[in-house]
Every structure is written in structure tokens, then in C-alpha cells.
C-alpha positions as CSV (number, residue, x, y, z in Angstrom):
1,M,0.0,0.0,0.0
2,A,1.5,3.4,-1.0
3,P,1.6,6.2,1.5
4,V,-0.5,9.2,0.5
5,S,-1.3,12.7,1.6
6,I,-4.8,14.1,1.1
7,H,-5.1,17.8,0.4
8,Q,-8.3,19.7,0.2
9,D,-8.7,21.9,-2.9
10,G,-11.7,23.8,-1.7
11,G,-14.7,23.8,0.7
12,P,-16.2,25.7,3.5
13,P,-14.0,27.2,6.2
14,D,-15.2,24.7,8.8
15,N,-14.1,21.8,6.6
16,S,-17.3,19.9,7.3
17,V,-17.6,19.0,3.6
18,L,-14.7,18.1,1.4
19,I,-14.9,19.2,-2.2
20,G,-12.3,18.3,-4.8
21,I,-10.0,16.0,-3.0
22,T,-6.5,15.7,-4.6
23,L,-4.6,12.5,-3.8
24,V,-0.9,13.1,-3.6
25,V,1.5,10.2,-3.5
26,L,4.7,11.1,-1.6
27,M,8.1,9.6,-1.9
28,C,9.3,7.8,1.2
29,F,12.8,7.9,2.7
30,K,14.6,4.6,1.9
31,S,18.3,5.0,2.7
32,M,21.1,7.4,3.2
33,T,24.9,7.1,2.7
34,W,27.6,9.7,2.9
35,I,31.3,10.3,2.5
36,I,33.5,13.0,4.0
37,E,35.6,14.9,1.5
38,N,38.9,16.6,2.5
39,K,39.2,14.4,5.7
40,N,42.7,15.5,6.4
41,S,41.9,19.2,5.9
42,S,41.0,21.8,8.5
43,Q,37.5,21.7,9.9
44,S,36.3,24.6,7.8
45,S,37.1,22.8,4.5
46,K,35.6,19.4,5.3
47,I,32.5,18.6,3.3
48,A,30.0,15.7,3.7
49,V,28.4,14.4,0.5
50,I,25.1,12.9,1.4
51,N,23.3,10.5,-0.9
52,M,19.6,9.7,-0.2
53,K,17.4,7.1,-1.9
54,L,13.7,7.8,-1.9
55,Q,11.1,5.2,-2.8
56,D,8.8,6.7,-5.4
57,Y,5.3,5.1,-5.1
58,G,4.0,7.4,-7.8
59,K,5.8,5.6,-10.5
60,S,4.7,2.5,-12.2
61,P,6.6,0.3,-11.9
62,L,7.8,1.4,-8.5
63,G,10.9,3.5,-8.7
64,E,13.7,5.2,-6.7
65,T,14.8,8.7,-6.8
66,E,18.4,9.5,-5.7
67,V,19.3,12.9,-4.2
68,Q,22.8,14.0,-3.6
69,F,23.8,17.2,-1.7
70,R,26.8,18.6,0.0
71,V,27.0,20.1,3.5
72,T,29.5,21.7,5.7
73,R,29.3,21.8,9.5
74,V,27.8,25.3,9.2
75,T,25.1,24.3,6.7
76,L,24.3,21.0,8.5
77,E,23.5,22.7,11.9
78,P,20.2,24.4,10.8
79,M,19.1,21.2,9.1
80,L,19.7,19.2,12.3
81,R,17.7,21.8,14.3
82,S,14.8,21.6,11.9
83,M,14.8,17.8,11.8
84,T,15.0,17.6,15.6
85,Y,12.0,19.9,15.9
86,I,10.1,17.7,13.5
87,S,11.1,14.6,15.5
88,H,9.6,16.2,18.6
89,Q,6.4,16.8,16.8
90,L,6.2,13.2,15.8
91,N,6.1,12.2,19.4
92,A,2.5,13.2,19.6
93,P,0.2,10.2,19.0
94,V,-1.7,11.8,16.2
95,N,1.4,12.5,14.1
96,R,2.3,9.3,12.4
97,V,4.5,10.7,9.6
98,A,6.2,14.0,8.7
99,V,6.7,15.5,5.3
100,I,10.2,16.9,4.8
101,N,10.7,19.5,2.1
102,L,14.4,20.0,1.3
103,R,15.4,23.0,-0.8
104,L,18.8,22.4,-2.3
105,Q,21.2,24.6,-4.2
106,D,21.4,23.2,-7.7
107,T,23.6,24.6,-10.4
108,K,21.9,22.5,-13.1
109,T,18.5,24.3,-12.9
110,T,17.6,27.8,-14.1
111,T,16.3,28.7,-10.6
112,G,19.4,27.4,-8.8
113,Q,17.3,25.4,-6.5
114,T,15.8,21.9,-6.4
115,E,13.0,20.9,-4.1
116,V,12.7,17.3,-2.7
117,K,9.7,16.4,-0.7
118,F,9.4,13.0,1.1
119,Q,7.8,11.5,4.1
120,V,9.3,9.8,7.1
121,S,8.1,8.0,10.2
122,R,9.3,8.9,13.7
123,D,11.7,5.9,13.8
124,T,13.1,6.6,10.3
125,L,13.6,10.3,11.2
126,G,15.4,9.2,14.4
127,S,17.8,7.1,12.4
128,M,18.4,10.0,10.0
129,L,19.2,12.3,13.0
130,R,21.6,9.8,14.5
131,S,23.4,9.5,11.1
132,M,23.5,13.3,10.7
133,A,24.8,13.8,14.2
134,Y,27.6,11.4,13.4
135,I,28.3,13.3,10.2
136,R,28.5,16.5,12.2
137,E,31.2,14.9,14.5
138,Q,33.2,14.0,11.4
139,L,33.0,17.5,10.1
């Protein structure tokens, strides 16, 4: 069964009647690997190259999307803070999954940015946070 998100396109302000439901299939986090570049350099010049695989349930047959981005210790810190905040929100019983929207610098697009949206469970996000904390230690 594919994870989905339901968004309301219109309707009264009290949401008592749904009109025009759009079904959105979101990618799910699958795995993450990384390498540290410039290991023997000073702390300011170390870079982590992170590779994420996302399961794309919207494709037939099922597909994977790979995302690669680079972070320094300085750029990793705000990401960790945001993901930690999201993790705390997932502790509430009503919050089963979170949707993470990453905006990445991309020199290949005309806008210079790429957006990647995927969903994670509390346990998966916890694993991601532990990995990213380890990456921070290496930087």
C-alpha cells in the first residue's frame, strides 16, 4: 500500500464538507549514505556528500529517486535543528509521519534550487538524525 497525503482543494472554512480532494503520492525515505571529503583538511574545509534514496510510489513500476547534496558543519546545523523539531512533533500520538521538504542549491537548474519532498516516520527520522549527528562529528 502506497503512503499518501490528502489535500483539500476547496470547501467551506469549517471543513465539514470536502470538495475536490486531490490524492498526492509522496516519496518515502529509503536509505542514506555519505562520505567526508577533505578528511585531512581543516574543519572549515571538510564537506559531507550525502546520498539519499527515496522510494517513489507514484511511478509504475515502483521507482527510486536519488538525491545528492553537500553540507559543511555550518550548513548541517540548521538542518539538524529543523529535523530535531520535526522529530519532537512526531512524538504526539496523532502525528504518524512527517513530510520533509528540502530546498537544495542546484547549479543544473535555471532557478538554482531543487525541491525534494518526502515523508518519514518517527523511527526513520530518528535514524536519520543519528546519522547526521555522526556526520557532524566527522566535520
